[in-house]
C-alpha positions as CSV (number, residue, x, y, z in Angstrom):
1,M,159.7,-22.7,82.7
2,S,158.9,-24.0,79.2
3,D,161.7,-21.7,77.7
4,L,164.4,-23.3,80.0
5,K,163.1,-26.7,79.0
6,Q,164.2,-26.1,75.4
7,L,167.6,-24.5,76.1
8,F,168.8,-26.6,79.0
9,H,168.4,-30.3,79.7
10,A,167.4,-30.0,83.3
11,P,165.7,-33.3,84.5
12,E,163.8,-31.4,87.2
13,V,162.0,-29.3,84.6
14,L,160.8,-32.4,82.6
15,S,157.7,-34.3,83.5
16,D,157.6,-37.9,84.0
17,A,156.1,-38.6,80.6
18,D,159.0,-36.6,79.0
19,L,161.6,-38.6,81.0
20,V,160.0,-41.9,80.0
21,S,160.0,-40.9,76.3
22,I,163.6,-39.7,76.6
23,R,164.6,-42.9,78.2
24,R,162.8,-44.9,75.5
25,K,164.5,-42.9,72.7
26,L,167.9,-43.4,74.2
27,R,167.3,-47.1,74.6
28,L,166.2,-47.4,71.0
29,Q,169.2,-45.3,69.8
30,H,171.6,-47.7,71.7
31,Y,170.1,-51.0,70.5
32,A,168.9,-50.1,66.9
33,P,172.3,-50.6,65.2
34,F,172.7,-54.0,66.9
35,Y,169.2,-55.0,65.8
36,C,170.0,-53.9,62.3
37,A,173.2,-55.8,62.2
38,A,171.4,-59.0,63.5
39,F,168.7,-58.6,60.9
40,A,171.1,-58.2,58.1
41,G,173.2,-61.2,59.2
42,F,170.2,-63.4,59.7
43,G,168.7,-62.1,56.4
44,T,171.9,-63.2,54.7
45,Y,171.6,-66.6,56.2
46,V,168.0,-67.0,55.0
47,I,168.8,-65.8,51.5
48,D,171.8,-68.3,51.4
49,E,170.1,-71.2,52.8
50,A,166.5,-70.9,51.4
51,V,166.6,-68.9,48.3
52,L,170.0,-69.5,46.8
53,R,170.4,-73.0,48.2
54,R,174.0,-72.7,49.0
55,R,176.0,-73.2,52.2
56,Y,176.0,-70.5,54.7
57,S,179.2,-68.6,54.9
58,L,180.5,-66.0,57.5
59,G,182.4,-64.4,54.6
60,R,179.1,-63.1,53.3
61,A,177.2,-62.7,56.6
62,G,180.0,-60.6,58.3
63,P,180.0,-57.8,55.9
64,A,176.2,-57.9,55.7
65,A,176.0,-57.6,59.5
66,V,178.6,-54.7,59.4
67,A,176.6,-52.9,56.6
68,G,173.4,-53.4,58.7
69,F,175.1,-51.9,61.8
70,F,176.2,-48.8,59.8
71,I,172.7,-48.5,58.3
72,G,171.2,-48.7,61.8
73,A,173.6,-46.2,63.2
74,Y,172.9,-43.7,60.3
75,G,169.1,-44.3,60.9
76,V,169.6,-43.5,64.6
77,M,171.4,-40.4,63.8
78,N,168.3,-39.0,62.0
79,F,165.9,-39.5,64.9
80,A,165.1,-35.8,64.9
81,K,161.3,-35.8,65.3
82,S,160.8,-39.0,67.5
83,I,160.0,-36.9,70.6
84,P,157.2,-34.5,70.0
85,R,157.9,-31.1,71.5
86,D,156.5,-27.6,71.3
87,I,159.4,-25.4,70.3
88,D,159.4,-21.6,70.2
89,R,161.5,-20.9,67.2
90,D,162.5,-17.4,68.3
91,I,164.1,-18.6,71.4
92,I,166.0,-21.4,69.7
93,L,167.2,-19.0,66.9
94,A,168.4,-16.5,69.6
95,H,170.3,-19.1,71.4
96,D,171.9,-20.4,68.3
97,K,172.9,-16.9,67.2
98,R,174.4,-16.2,70.6
99,Y,176.3,-19.5,70.6
100,L,177.7,-18.9,67.1
101,Q,178.7,-15.2,67.9
102,K,180.5,-16.3,71.1
103,A,182.4,-19.0,69.0
104,I,183.3,-16.6,66.2
105,N,184.5,-13.9,68.7
106,A,186.5,-16.5,70.6
107,S,188.2,-17.6,67.3
108,G,189.0,-13.9,66.4
109,L,186.9,-13.8,63.4
110,G,184.0,-11.9,64.7
111,D,183.5,-8.1,64.8
112,A,183.8,-7.9,68.5
113,Y,187.4,-9.1,68.4
114,V,189.9,-7.1,70.4
115,S,193.6,-7.6,70.1
116,A,196.7,-5.9,71.4
117,G,197.0,-3.9,68.1
118,H,193.7,-2.2,68.9
119,N,195.0,-0.7,72.1
120,E,196.3,2.8,71.7
121,D,199.1,2.2,74.4
122,Y,200.3,-0.8,72.5
123,M,204.1,-0.4,71.5
124,P,205.5,-3.4,69.8
125,N,209.0,-4.1,70.8
126,K,210.0,-5.6,67.3
127,P,212.9,-4.1,65.6
128,F,211.3,-3.9,62.2
């Protein structure tokens, strides 16, 4: 069952602790960009008011909040090791190789590609 746990995302195979950690990770991935945007916008407000002693402006806070959102979204994209798992590398590599071979063969670039030209009974009805 542990092999299926790595290849397929079947909730009945996962334990309650795994489901809780996945739920926590998804919630963090959803809200992290918004938290970073709020932190960047509020940070701009604090720097403007307290440090630089100038009036607060949405013209400076807006781009800072957008930049904070993008930084948070980029950080969420790189959450690769936030859920500890025991992974059998051979199974994952075999699955990736099989998927890649299927994709290459479907596109016609693999060595298992068969076309009408490979058929010995194929007679093109082109005049040239």
